[in-house]
C-alpha positions in Angstrom: 0.0 0.0 0.0 1.5 3.3 -1.0 1.6 6.5 1.1 -1.3 8.2 -0.7 -3.4 5.1 -0.2 -2.6 5.0 3.5 -3.6 8.7 4.0 -6.8 8.1 2.0 -7.6 5.1 4.2 -7.0 7.1 7.4 -9.1 10.0 6.1 -11.9 7.6 5.2 -12.1 6.1 8.7 -13.1 9.3 10.6 -13.6 12.0 8.0 -10.6 14.1 8.9 -7.0 14.0 7.6 -4.7 11.7 9.5 -3.0 13.2 12.6 -5.6 16.0 13.0 -8.2 15.6 15.8 -11.9 15.5 15.0 -13.8 18.7 16.1 -15.8 16.6 18.6 -12.5 15.9 20.4 -11.9 19.7 20.8 -15.4 20.2 22.2 -15.1 17.3 24.7 -11.6 18.6 25.7 -12.9 22.1 26.2 -15.9 21.0 28.3 -13.7 18.8 30.4 -11.2 21.7 31.0 -14.1 23.9 32.1 -15.4 21.3 34.5 -12.0 20.6 36.0 -11.3 24.4 36.5 -14.7 24.9 38.0 -14.1 22.1 40.5 -10.7 23.6 41.5 -12.2 27.0 41.9 -15.0 25.7 44.1 -12.6 23.8 46.3 -10.4 26.8 46.7 -13.5 29.0 47.5 -14.7 26.6 50.1 -11.2 26.3 51.7 -10.7 30.0 52.0 -14.3 31.0 53.0 -14.7 28.3 55.6 -12.6 30.2 58.2 -14.7 31.9 60.8 -17.7 29.6 60.4 -19.1 28.2 63.6 -21.9 25.9 64.5 -25.2 27.6 65.5 -26.7 25.4 68.1 -30.3 25.6 69.3 -32.0 23.2 71.7 -35.8 22.8 72.0 -37.7 20.7 74.5 -40.0 17.8 73.7 -42.6 16.1 75.9 -42.3 14.9 79.5 -42.4 11.1 80.0 -42.7 9.3 83.3 -40.1 6.6 84.0 -39.6 4.1 86.8 -37.4 6.4 88.9 -38.1 9.9 87.6 -39.0 11.8 84.4 -37.5 12.2 81.0 -37.7 15.3 78.8 -36.9 14.7 75.2 -35.1 17.4 73.3 -33.9 18.3 69.8 -30.5 19.9 69.2 -30.4 21.6 65.9 -27.2 23.0 64.2 -28.1 25.8 61.8 -24.4 26.4 61.0 -22.2 25.1 58.2 -19.7 23.2 60.4 -20.0 20.2 62.6 -20.0 20.5 66.4 -18.5 17.5 68.3 -19.1 16.6 71.9 -22.1 18.9 72.3 -23.1 19.2 76.0 -26.8 19.9 76.4 -27.9 21.1 79.9 -31.4 21.3 81.3 -32.2 23.1 84.5 -35.5 23.1 86.4 -36.0 26.6 87.9 -38.3 27.8 90.6 -38.0 31.5 90.1 -34.3 32.3 90.3 -33.5 29.2 92.3 -32.2 26.1 90.5 -34.0 23.0 91.7 -32.3 20.3 89.6 -30.1 20.0 86.6 -29.3 17.3 84.1 -26.9 17.2 81.2 -26.0 14.9 78.3 -23.2 14.9 75.7 -24.0 14.3 72.1 -21.1 12.8 70.0 -21.7 15.3 67.2 -24.2 17.4 65.5 -23.4 18.0 61.8 -24.1 21.3 60.1 -27.8 21.9 59.0 -29.0 18.8 60.9 -30.4 17.7 64.2 -29.9 15.1 66.9 -32.4 14.0 69.5 -31.8 13.0 73.1 -33.3 13.0 76.6 -32.6 14.5 80.0 -33.5 12.7 83.1 -34.9 14.4 86.2 -36.0 13.1 89.6 -38.5 15.9 90.2 -41.5 16.5 88.0 -40.5 19.0 85.3 -44.0 20.2 84.8 -44.0 22.1 88.1 -40.9 24.2 87.2 -39.6 26.4 84.4 -37.3 24.4 82.2 -34.1 26.1 80.8 -32.4 24.2 78.0 -29.1 25.3 76.4 -26.1 23.9 74.5 -23.4 24.4 77.1 -20.3 23.5 75.1 -18.9 21.8 72.0 -15.6 21.3 70.3 -14.5 21.4 66.7 -13.9 18.0 65.2 
């Protein structure tokens, strides 16, 4: 097979002269480059804008349940922030005016950003007779 015949055979296979990429290859390469550069830009943006973000914890009380040796108050700990809070300590206090009657606390392993965890606080005295104060007392960054 002569040189001209080989070039004609190559050109007949894909419609372009031998050694030159097909236009679809340029399109796919361009789209891929845009996707890769966008991903790199997004990762850099997240890395530099993540500083200063903190968890935003809120605790709300659920219902009171009677148990064998006391009472349980269910709660929901919600993290409205972007970052995870680890070892979240939730404290509940039964208050009679300004006087603290009883306190209970529990530690949640973690509360991811924009999510919630549920738990319960145990009391000996009936919580319905007192004012309940719930708060997220502490957390650490994972």
